C-alpha positions in Angstrom: -22.7 -17.3 -96.6 -19.5 -18.7 -95.1 -18.7 -17.4 -91.7 -15.1 -18.6 -91.7 -12.1 -17.1 -93.5 -8.7 -18.7 -94.2 -6.3 -17.6 -91.5 -2.8 -19.3 -91.5 -1.3 -22.5 -92.7 0.7 -23.8 -89.7 3.5 -26.3 -89.9 4.6 -28.2 -86.8 8.4 -28.4 -86.5 11.2 -28.7 -83.9 12.6 -25.2 -84.5 10.0 -22.6 -85.6 12.5 -19.7 -86.1 14.7 -21.8 -88.3 11.9 -23.0 -90.5 10.4 -19.5 -90.7 13.8 -18.2 -91.9 13.9 -21.0 -94.5 10.4 -20.1 -96.0 11.0 -16.4 -95.7 14.2 -16.8 -97.7 12.5 -18.8 -100.4 9.5 -16.5 -100.7 11.2 -13.1 -100.0 9.0 -12.6 -97.0 9.7 -11.3 -93.5 10.0 -13.3 -90.3 7.8 -12.1 -87.5 9.1 -13.9 -84.4 7.3 -13.3 -81.1 10.5 -14.2 -79.3 9.1 -17.1 -77.2 10.5 -19.8 -79.5 7.1 -21.5 -79.7 5.4 -19.7 -82.6 6.8 -17.8 -85.6 5.0 -16.3 -88.6 6.2 -15.1 -92.0 4.6 -12.0 -93.6 4.2 -11.3 -97.3 5.5 -7.9 -98.5 2.0 -6.9 -99.4 0.9 -7.6 -95.8 -0.8 -10.6 -94.3 0.5 -13.6 -92.4 0.0 -16.7 -94.5 2.4 -19.2 -92.9 3.2 -19.9 -89.3 5.4 -22.4 -87.6 4.8 -23.9 -84.1 7.2 -25.9 -81.9 6.5 -29.6 -81.8 9.5 -31.1 -80.0 8.4 -34.7 -80.9 7.7 -33.8 -84.5 8.2 -36.8 -86.8 8.4 -35.7 -90.5 6.5 -37.6 -93.2 8.5 -39.8 -95.5 8.5 -39.0 -99.2 7.0 -41.0 -101.0 5.3 -43.3 -98.6 1.7 -44.3 -98.2 2.5 -45.7 -94.7 3.9 -42.3 -93.5 1.9 -39.9 -95.8 2.8 -36.3 -96.3 -0.6 -35.1 -95.0 -0.1 -31.7 -96.6 2.4 -29.8 -98.7 3.0 -26.4 -100.1 3.2 -25.6 -103.8 5.4 -22.6 -104.5 5.1 -21.0 -108.0 8.1 -19.9 -110.0 8.5 -18.6 -113.5 10.0 -21.3 -115.8 13.0 -19.1 -116.6 13.9 -18.9 -112.9 13.1 -22.5 -112.0 16.7 -23.7 -111.8 17.7 -20.5 -109.9 14.8 -21.0 -107.4 16.0 -24.6 -106.9 19.5 -23.5 -106.1 18.2 -20.9 -103.7 16.0 -23.6 -101.9 18.9 -26.0 -101.7 21.2 -23.3 -100.4 18.7 -22.6 -97.7 18.6 -26.2 -96.6 16.0 -28.0 -98.8 16.6 -31.5 -100.2 15.5 -32.5 -103.6 13.6 -35.8 -103.4 11.9 -35.9 -106.9 13.3 -34.1 -109.9 11.1 -33.2 -112.8 13.0 -35.4 -115.2 11.9 -33.2 -118.1 8.4 -34.7 -117.7 6.6 -32.5 -115.2 6.2 -28.9 -114.2 7.1 -29.4 -110.6 9.9 -30.8 -108.4 9.5 -32.1 -104.9 11.7 -31.1 -102.0 11.8 -31.6 -98.2 12.3 -28.5 -96.1 14.8 -28.6 -93.2 12.2 -30.1 -90.9 11.2 -32.8 -93.4 7.9 -31.3 -94.8 7.4 -31.8 -98.5 7.0 -28.8 -100.8 7.1 -28.3 -104.5 8.6 -25.7 -106.8 6.0 -25.5 -109.6 6.2 -23.7 -112.9 3.1 -21.5 -113.0 1.2 -22.1 -116.2 -2.0 -20.6 -117.5 -3.9 -23.6 -116.0 -2.3 -23.1 -112.5 -4.6 -21.9 -109.7 -4.1 -18.2 -109.3 -1.5 -17.2 -106.7 -3.0 -15.1 -104.0 0.2 -13.1 -103.2 2.4 -11.8 -106.0 6.1 -12.7 -105.8 8.4 -10.4 -103.9 10.0 -7.7 -106.0 
């Protein structure tokens, strides 16, 4: 029996509040800022804190793509195919940068968040791993 449970996925960044607002905007979640500027979490509408952001003043973002400066981790955010372009415009409007389009060949597009972390907008297919939190209404 496992004694550990998944807690939070934490991203280092120079401005936790700004990055929390970015992901809260994309996911339709709520920012939970403790006010100290060092640690900020985002909360899903159904409850539960799944993402957190901590201040790292000397944060050096990964480079996409680069084996020399690997991404180390990334987030896959699921979208319905009919909302894919709309989700992309929302992400770009919030400060994301597209670094790898799908080119009509893949079911994902790669972006960098405002702090330089890679993330993907992925079309959820029947073969995709199940999302643990339903999309915001």
